[in-house]
C-alpha positions in Angstrom: 0.0 0.0 0.0 1.4 3.4 -1.0 2.4 5.7 1.8 0.3 8.8 2.1 2.4 12.0 1.8 1.4 15.3 3.3 1.1 18.1 0.8 1.6 21.8 1.6 -1.4 23.9 0.6 -1.3 27.7 0.3 -4.0 29.8 1.9 -4.7 33.5 1.2 -6.9 35.7 3.3 -8.5 37.9 0.7 -11.2 40.6 0.9 -8.9 43.3 2.1 -9.8 44.5 -0.5 -11.2 41.7 -2.7 -9.2 42.6 -5.9 -5.9 42.6 -3.8 -6.6 39.1 -2.6 -7.1 37.9 -6.2 -3.9 39.7 -7.2 -1.9 37.9 -4.5 -3.3 34.5 -5.7 -2.3 35.5 -9.3 1.2 36.5 -8.2 1.6 33.1 -6.5 0.8 31.5 -9.8 3.1 33.8 -11.8 6.0 33.2 -9.4 5.7 29.4 -9.7 7.7 27.5 -12.3 5.2 25.2 -14.0 4.9 23.6 -17.4 1.3 22.4 -17.0 -1.8 23.0 -14.8 -0.8 20.0 -12.7 2.6 21.6 -11.9 1.1 24.5 -10.1 0.7 24.7 -6.3 -2.5 23.9 -4.5 -4.0 27.1 -3.2 -7.2 28.4 -1.5 -8.3 32.0 -1.7 -10.8 32.8 1.1 -12.5 36.2 0.3 -15.3 37.2 2.6 -14.9 41.0 2.6 -18.3 41.5 4.4 -16.9 39.8 7.5 -13.7 41.8 7.9 -13.8 45.4 9.1 -11.6 48.1 7.8 -8.1 47.7 9.2 -7.1 51.4 9.0 -10.3 52.5 10.7 -9.7 50.1 13.6 -6.0 51.1 14.0 -6.9 54.8 14.2 -9.7 54.2 16.6 -7.4 52.3 18.9 -5.0 55.2 18.8 -7.8 57.6 19.8 -8.7 55.2 22.7 -5.0 55.2 23.7 -4.8 59.0 23.6 -2.5 59.1 20.5 -3.2 61.5 17.7 -4.9 59.5 14.9 -2.7 58.9 11.9 0.5 60.1 13.6 3.7 58.3 12.7 4.3 56.1 15.7 5.3 52.6 16.4 3.8 50.3 19.0 5.6 50.1 22.3 5.2 46.4 21.9 7.7 46.0 19.0 5.8 44.2 16.2 9.0 42.9 14.6 10.7 39.6 15.3 14.3 40.8 14.9 17.2 40.1 12.7 17.6 36.4 13.5 14.3 35.4 11.7 14.9 33.8 8.4 13.0 34.6 5.1 9.9 32.5 4.5 9.7 31.4 8.2 6.3 31.5 9.7 4.8 33.0 12.8 3.8 30.3 15.2 0.4 30.9 16.8 0.8 33.0 19.9 4.4 33.9 19.2 5.6 37.5 19.3 3.9 39.3 16.4 6.3 39.7 13.5 7.2 42.2 10.8 5.3 40.7 8.6 -4.7 62.0 8.6 -8.3 62.0 8.6 -10.2 63.2 5.5 -13.8 63.1 4.7 -13.2 61.9 1.2 -10.1 59.8 1.7 -10.7 58.0 5.0 -12.7 54.8 5.7 -16.3 55.8 6.5 -17.0 56.0 10.3 -20.7 57.2 10.2 -23.2 54.4 10.8 -20.5 52.0 11.7 -21.6 48.4 11.5 -20.8 45.7 14.1 -18.2 44.3 11.6 -16.3 47.6 11.6 -16.6 47.9 15.4 -14.9 44.6 16.0 -11.2 43.9 15.8 -10.7 42.6 12.2 -8.4 40.0 13.7 -11.3 37.9 15.0 -12.8 37.4 11.5 -9.3 36.9 10.0 -8.5 34.2 12.6 -11.8 32.4 11.9 -11.0 32.4 8.2 -7.5 31.1 8.9 -8.9 28.3 11.1 -11.5 27.4 8.5 -8.7 27.2 5.8 -6.6 25.0 8.1 -9.5 22.6 8.5 -9.7 22.4 4.7 -6.0 21.4 4.6 -4.1 24.7 4.3 -0.7 24.5 5.8 0.8 28.0 5.1 -1.0 31.3 4.7 -0.6 34.9 4.0 -2.9 38.0 4.3 -3.3 40.3 1.3 -3.2 43.5 3.4 -0.3 45.4 5.0 -2.4 47.1 7.7 -3.6 43.7 9.0 -0.1 43.2 10.3 -0.4 46.0 12.8 0.2 44.7 16.3 -3.3 45.5 17.5 -4.6 43.1 14.8 -1.8 40.6 14.3 -1.2 39.9 18.0 -4.9 39.1 18.3 -4.8 36.7 15.3 -1.8 34.9 16.9 -3.7 34.7 20.2 -6.8 33.1 18.7 -4.7 30.6 16.7 -2.8 29.6 19.8 -6.0 29.2 21.8 -7.2 26.8 19.0 -3.9 24.9 19.0 -3.5 25.8 15.3 -0.4 24.5 13.5 -0.9 26.8 10.5 2.2 28.7 9.3 1.3 32.4 8.9 3.8 34.5 7.0 4.4 38.1 7.9 4.4 40.5 4.9 6.5 43.3 6.5 9.2 40.9 7.7 9.3 39.3 4.2 9.8 42.8 2.6 12.7 43.4 5.0 14.4 40.2 4.0 13.6 40.8 0.3 15.4 44.2 0.5 18.3 42.7 2.3 18.9 39.9 -0.2 17.7 41.4 -3.5 18.5 45.2 -3.1 21.6 45.1 -1.0 22.8 48.7 -2.0 19.6 50.4 -0.9 19.9 52.3 2.4 16.8 54.5 2.4 13.3 53.7 1.2 10.1 55.7 1.0 6.9 54.0 2.1 3.6 54.5 0.4 0.8 52.8 2.3 -2.4 53.4 4.2 -2.7 55.8 7.1 -3.1 52.8 9.3 0.2 51.3 8.2 1.9 54.6 8.7 0.3 55.2 12.1 1.3 51.7 13.3 4.9 52.3 12.2 5.0 48.9 10.6 7.9 49.6 8.2 10.1 51.0 10.9 11.1 47.4 11.2 13.4 47.9 8.2 15.6 50.1 10.4 16.7 46.9 12.2 18.3 45.9 8.9 20.1 49.2 8.5 17.6 50.7 6.1 16.3 54.2 6.8 12.6 54.7 6.4 11.2 57.9 4.8 7.5 58.2 5.6 5.0 60.6 4.0 4.2 64.0 5.6 0.6 64.3 7.0 -0.5 66.3 4.0 1.0 63.7 1.6 -0.6 60.9 3.6 -4.0 62.5 3.4 -3.8 62.6 -0.4 -2.4 59.1 -0.5 -5.3 57.8 1.6 -7.7 59.4 -0.8 -6.1 57.5 -3.7 -7.2 54.4 -1.9 -10.5 55.3 -0.3 -12.1 58.1 -2.3 -15.6 57.1 -3.3 -15.1 58.3 -6.9 -11.4 57.9 -7.9 -10.1 55.7 -5.1 -8.7 52.3 -6.0 -11.2 50.5 -3.8 -14.0 52.2 -5.7 -12.8 50.8 -9.0 -13.9 47.2 -9.8 -10.6 46.4 -11.5 -8.5 48.6 -9.2 -7.4 50.9 -12.0 -7.6 54.6 -11.3 -5.7 57.2 -13.3 -6.3 59.8 -10.6 -4.8 57.4 -8.0 -1.8 56.9 -10.1 -1.3 60.7 -10.4 -1.4 61.0 -6.6 0.8 58.0 -6.0 3.4 59.3 -8.5 3.4 62.8 -6.9 3.9 61.3 -3.5 6.8 59.1 -4.6 8.4 62.1 -6.3 8.3 63.9 -3.0 9.8 60.9 -1.2 12.5 60.7 -3.8 13.3 64.4 -3.3 13.8 63.6 0.4 16.4 61.0 -0.3 14.4 57.7 -0.9 16.3 55.3 -3.1 13.4 52.9 -3.6 9.7 52.9 -2.9 7.9 50.3 -0.9 4.3 49.8 -1.9 3.0 49.3 1.7 -0.6 48.8 0.5 -1.8 45.9 -1.6 -4.1 48.3 -3.5 -1.3 50.2 -5.2 0.0 47.4 -7.4 -3.5 47.0 -8.8 -3.4 50.4 -10.4 0.4 50.7 -11.0 2.2 47.7 -12.5 5.6 49.1 -13.5 8.8 48.0 -11.8 9.9 51.6 -11.2 8.1 54.8 -10.2 9.7 58.3 -10.6 12.9 56.5 -11.6 13.1 54.5 -8.3 12.6 50.7 -8.0 9.3 49.6 -6.6 9.3 47.1 -3.8 5.8 45.5 -4.2 4.7 43.9 -0.9 2.2 41.7 -2.8 4.8 40.3 -5.0 7.2 39.8 -2.1 4.6 37.9 -0.1 3.6 35.7 -3.1 7.3 34.7 -3.6 7.5 33.9 0.2 4.4 31.7 0.0 5.9 29.7 -2.9 9.2 29.4 -1.1 7.6 28.2 2.1 5.5 25.6 0.1 7.8 24.4 -2.6 11.2 26.2 -2.8 12.3 24.2 -5.9 9.4 25.8 -7.8 10.1 29.4 -7.0 10.8 31.4 -10.1 14.3 33.0 -10.0 14.1 36.7 -9.1 14.7 39.1 -11.9 14.4 42.9 -11.3 
């Protein structure tokens, strides 16, 4: 009788937003070396956007409750980053220390008439989804949202997984970006970060400084415009069914130009919405570090390293 072999299965928490989750799944496929359908890696995309509240809104609300100015550039006193000794592609064990992994009426998540979903910590819904995927056979997972890696969300996810004795390997997007920069862009010492107000407020990408990479964040005025590029009800990326918004590209390019003028040598897309509307490898003459692409490659590496497509910038 043939011996049963355990197969790694990739899981993606989508819905943050929905198109970004689909994009991550597509990138996993594009970064896999395969000559036939059967050569591709088994993967599950779980996209229930109606169950997961807005991550930026929750982060900013927690800052208000803690007496911190909403949207200010701060990092958590509980360091969200695992440190230099973590290896690329390694997973966060349930319950372990969470790893790396301005308000505007038009550009911020809606707060009026807030539903129970948006009141709750998004972590609870994300953790339920992860547990459901694990029951279906998923062994390694990633979340298609930078802001979901904020300590106030990610720590709670880890806690729920630990309480349920989960063995699921959860990759951390921000940590993977740090390692990607370290190995693939060794000469870069200062990056500009373009992300949501929640990611900026949580100070997620300050983790890069542990690797000797200086982080140049947006100013409050720049961040307000950048947030509108994501959330504006007319031209925001989330409002476009395909994620394509010329106005958002204009705002993103202008922001990256300002970051370049302040010394940035590369731009980290710290929001999974930006690669939907801007697909080029460079912006304003600087290389783009696409967090969605980085996480996709990490998922392939963690599942079947021999099938990871060689990196080409």
